[in-house]
N, C-alpha and C positions, 0 to 999 in steps of 0.2 A: 504494499499499500504505500509505496514511496512517490506515487505520481502527484500526490497534492502540492508539495512544495514547488514541483516543477509549474504546475498551473498557476500557482499564485505569483511565481516569478515572472512567468510569461505574461500575467495580468498587469504587473507592475511596468514590465516594458511597454505594453500596450497603452497605459496610462501617459507615460512620459512621451511616447510618441504622438498621442493624441494632444498634449499641451503644446506641442510644437507646431501645430497647424493654426492657421487663422481661425477665427470662430466660424466663418462661414463655411471654410473646408471642414472644420470638426462636424457640423451638422450633416454634411454629405457622407463623411467617412463613417459616422456612427451608423447612419442609415444603412449603410452596406455591410457593417461588421459587428457593431455592438449590440448589447441587449441589456435588458433591465438590471442583470445580476452585476455586469461588469462596469456599466457606464451610468452616471448620473443624468439620465435622459432629460429630466425636467430644467437642467441648466443649459440645453442646447439653445443657442440663438435663433430666433425665428427670423425668417427671410423677408423682413418688414420692407415695404415699399417706401414708406415714409420714416425718417429718423425717430427713434423710439427711445425714451429714458435718457437722452443725452443732452437736454437743453440746459444752457447755463445763462446767467445775465450777460457775460461776456459774448457769448455766441449770438443772442439777440440784439446786443449793441452793435455787433459788427454787421449784421444785415441791415440794421437801420442806417448805419454810417454809409453803407453801399447807396442806399436810397438817397440819403442826403446829398452825397457827393454828385451823384448824377443830377438831381433836380437843381442844386444850386448853379450847376455850370449850364443847364439848358433853359433856364428861366431868366433871362437878362431883365434888369430893373432899368430900363432906358427908353427914351423916346427918340426916334430917328425921323429925318426928312424923307417921306416915301419916295420921293423924286431923286434926290441926290444921294439918299442913304446915309447923310452925315448925321452924327449925333446930335441931339438938341441939348446943349449943356445948360442953358438959361431957361428954366421952366416959365419965366415971365414973357418969354418969347414965342410960345407956342401959339401954332395956327392950325388952319384946317388941312394942311398938307403933312402934319405929323401923324405918326403912327406909333404904336408899341414896336420895339425892335423884336422881330420874329424869333420866338425859341420854339422848343418842342411842345409847350403847354401855354395856354393862355393864362394871365395872372388874375383875370376877372372873369369867374364862372362858379356855378355851384360846386363842380368838382374841386376847384381850387379853395373854396371856402372850407371843404373838409379838410384839404391839405394843409392850410393854415392852422387850423384846429389841432391837426395831428403833430405838427411841428412844435407848438406850445405844450402838448402833452408829453412829448419826448423830452423837451428841456426840463419840464416840472419833475418827470420821473427819473432821468439820469443825471441832472444837473449841467448838461452840456449846452452852454448858453448860445451856441451856433444856431441851434434850432429855434430859439425864442427869436433871434436877431434876423433869421430869415422871414418870419412872419411880421415882426414890427417894422422892418425895413421896407418891405414891399407894400404894407398897408400904409404906411406913411406916405411913400411914393405916389400910390394910387390916390391918396387924399390931395397931394400937391397937384396932380394932373387934374384932378376933378376941379379943384379950386380955380385953376387957370382957364378951364374950358367954361366955367359958368357965365363968365363975361361974354366969351364969343356966343354963347348958345343964346345968352339973353338979347344980344344984338341981332342975331339970326337964328330963329327957332329950327330952320331947316338945315343949319350948318352941318357938315360932316365932322363928327367927332369920335375918337376911339373909345370914350367912356359913356356912351349913350345909355347903357344897360344900368350904369350907376345914376345918372341924372333923370333918366324916365324909364323906370322898370316896366316890363310889360307882362311879366309872368313871376310866378312864386320862384321859378328856377332863377330868375334873375336877383331875387331879394334874400331870401331866407338864409341859406348857409353863408353867403357873404356877410350878412348883417351880424349873425351869431359870432362868427370868427372875428369881425371887427369890435364887436363888445368885449370879448376876450382879450383881443389884442390891446385894447386901451387898458385894461387891468394889468397886462405885462408891460406896458410902458409906452405904447403908441401915442403919438400926438393928438389929443382930444381935440385941439382946435380945427384940424383938418378931417378927423376921423368921425367925430360925433355927428357933424351935418349930413355925412354920407348915411349913418345908422338911421337917423331920424327920417330920411326920406325913404329907406327901404322899410322901415316899420309902417310909415304913413301909407306906403303902397299896400302893404299886407292888410292892414286894418280896415282902410277905406276904400281901395280901388279894385282889390282882386274880386273876379267873378265868383258868385255864390249861389246856391240852391235857395229856395224860398225859406228854408230853416236856417240860413246862415252858414251852411257848410261850404267851405272852399271847393270849388269845382272848375272844370274846364268844358270847353265846347268843343273838343276833339278827343278821339276820333268820332265820337258820337256827341249830340247835345247833351248837356247835363251830366258829365261823366266824373267820377271820382277817381283819381290816381293815388294809390297808396304812397307813392314817392312824395306827394306833397305833404305828408305828415312832417317829413323831415325839412321840406323847403320852406317851412312856415313856422311850427311851433317851437323849435329851439331858439330861433330868434325872439319870439314873443317872451318866453320864460326869461330868457336873458335880459330883455328889456325890462321886464317887471323887477328881476333881481337889481338892474342898475338904477331904477327910477323909484324903487318900493311902491309902485303903482300896481296893486293887485288886479286891476282889471285886465292886464295882460295875463295873469294866471288863470283868471276866469275863462278868458277866450280860448287859451290854448287847451285847457281841460275839457271845455265844451266841444272844440273842434275833435279832439281826440275820442271822446265818446261817441259822437255823431259818425266818425269813420269806422270805428270798431263795430258799432251797431250794423252797419251795412256790409263790411268787409272781412270780419273775423269769423272764421268757421270753428265752432266750439267741438266739433267732432274731431278734427285733426289738430286744432290749435294752431292753425296757420292762416294767414290772410291771403285773400285772392288780390290779384295785382289791380284789376280795375272793375269798378261798378258803374253801370249805366242806367240812369232813371227811366223806367218804362220796360227795361229789358227783362224778358221772363221766358225761361229761366236765365241766370246769371253764370255763364262758363266760368269755372274756377282754375285758373292757371297760377299755381303758387310760385311765382317768378322769384328766385333766391335774392336777388340785389333788393328788390322792393320789400321783401320781408325784413332784409337787413336795414333798410331806411325806417321801416315801422319799429324795429327793436331798437335801434340807435335813438329814435325820438323819445322811447320810455327812458332810456338811460340819461338823456339830455333833460327830460322833465324831472326825474328825481334828482339830479345833480343841482337844479336850480331852484326848485320848490322849497319854501321853508319847510323844516322838519315837522312842524305842527300844522301844516297844511291840510285840510280836510280831504282832498283829493288824492293824497299820496298812497293811502292804502288801496285804492282801486289800481292805481299804476302799477304798485308792486304785485298785486294779484295777476294782472295782465302780463307783466313781465314773466312770471313763474310759469303760467300756462304756456305762453309762447316758447320759452326756452324747453320746456318738457316737450312740446311739439317738434321743435327741431331736433333735439336729442335723437329722437326716434329714426331720424333719417340721415344722420351722418355717415359717410361712406368709410369703409375699412381704412382708406388712405387718410382721412382726416377732413377731406374736403366736403362741401355739399354740392349738390347738382344744380344746374341751370334752373331746372324745374324740381322743386325740392323732393317732391314725392314720385318723381319718375327717374329711376336710377339708370335709365338708358340715354338720358340726357348728358351732357358733357359736365365735367367737373369745373367749377368756377371759382376763381381766386378772389375777386373783391367781395362777394357775399361771405364766403369763409372768413376773411380778415374781419369783416364787420362783427360776424358772430362771435369770433375770437375776442376782439376788444369788449364787447358789450357784456359777454358772460364772464370774462376776466374782471371787468370792473364791477359787475354786480356781486361777484365772490369778495372782491376787496373791500367793497362798501358794506358787506354782511347782508346783502338781499338775497343771495343764494349759497347753498351749502358748497363748501370747498371740497368735500369728500366726494360728493355726487358729481359735481361738474368740473372740477379742476382737471382730471385727467383728460377729458374729452377736449377741454380748451387748449390744454399744452399740445394734444396732438393736431389740433386745428392750426395752431401757430407753426409747428413744425412742418405741416404740410405747406402753409403759405410761404415759409422761409425757403422752400425749395423752388419756389417760382421767381425768386429775385435773383437776378443773373449778375454775373460778376461786375458788370458795368452799373448795376443798381436800377435796371429796368424791371418792371413788374409783368410777368407772363400770365396767360390764361384768363384775361379780363375781358368780359363782354362789353362791346361797344355800347354807346347810347342806345337806349331801347324804348321805343314806344308801346302802345298797348295792341295786343292781338287778341284773337278769339278762336284761334287754331292752334294745334301743337307745333305745326311746322314753323311757325314764325319765331317761337322761342328757341326750338331744337337748332335752328340754322343761324341764330344771330351770330355774327363774326366775333372773333376775340383779337386783340391788337396790344402790342407793348405799348402803343401810345394812347390807349383807352385812359383818359385821366381819371376814370373812376377808381382805379386801383391804388393810386399812391397815398391819399389820405388814409383810407382804411389800413393799408400795411403800416403806417407810421403810429395809428393809433392802437393797433394790435400790439405792435412792438412794445409801445410804451407801458401798456396795461400788463404785458407778460413780464415785463422786467420788474414792476411792481408785485406781481402775483409770485414770482419766484422769491422775493425777499420776504413777503408776509406768509406765504404758504410754502415754503420748500418741500419738495417731494422726495420720497425714498422709493426704492425698489423692493418689492416683496414677491419672491418667486417670479421675478423679471417684469412684474406689473407695477405701473405708475401708481403710487397711493399718496394722497395728498391730506394734510390734516389742518388744524386751526392754526 
């Protein structure tokens, strides 16, 4: 019976040999020759598509820095003469032949309102002042340009000016995200003298000029008359509650909560806890397409409301309840890669980056604020960020982002919307998600147990 020591010796050699292989190779080798008696099979490393259990604050910041470096280099803060291309150094001499120096993205758009807010959040989370200065400097620059063009437009209302969407907003897209970002920028040090008049003009448009249904709900007359767009929750309500916070005037809080309730009554589906993208008055039935980014705007709106509303405001409990329902609905549809699909509940639609980044930000912030349980939602949020980080290129561009999208009533419209690295909708959400994940890793560090991510309080 002297064969037992030989088997033991052979087993030791096998273990040493196993340790010499990379983990991915170990998994393949064990499948070919190991068994439960000779090998700790539960320690085999799964072949994850998305990085798993490896996230650090340093790695998050590295992704954010790539995005910052790219955006800072491709969003010039300058006017030029559109005919000669010469820079306009003296803003007191601007005229109707001046334009913003072209870059990869516009400085004035709802997408860039999100980006300005994202920059401020990264600065607050990491202490890196470059991000704050990005927003403050550009918001001040826009204010200076707008101030210069006011006199020109007053003399000639039909004059061609590059800041017409600021001087004369014609949609919530023009007003809401930019106004909210500008109010936050003033709190971060932007020049109130030139920024506040822009904010007041935006808010005046939202409160008094935007088209509404008979009950006062913000609406559009496209693609059908009397249409609600879920996107418009974000294009209006964060600006209103930020204005309420700035002025201490509670009528802005009242309006924001009323709008949210009236949108939710029509567009929130309690059976799956998701929102439809559009609602059309008189349409029966309402086709329910749960477009991912629109659900992101709705989720982000709830976070913005909770961030700005006073702690004792009577509407907070309702918003927190809605937040919990919405996140529970989203959690059921997260893909194994960490992403969500373009149409959330249709897993044969493509995986989309901007919505996943918005969800990662919102859920992480809700955890950090104590509105959601870290143990329940922390791991999925970390996975979502890890997925998003794989879509940030070495240059700092964001891949896999659906381009601007109207409203459709058939699946093909959503399934085949293009994706593009220059879709501006992806950059603000990635900045927001990275900032909040940086905080989450500090407040709720994770550990691995049997290779699974576990988060505590």
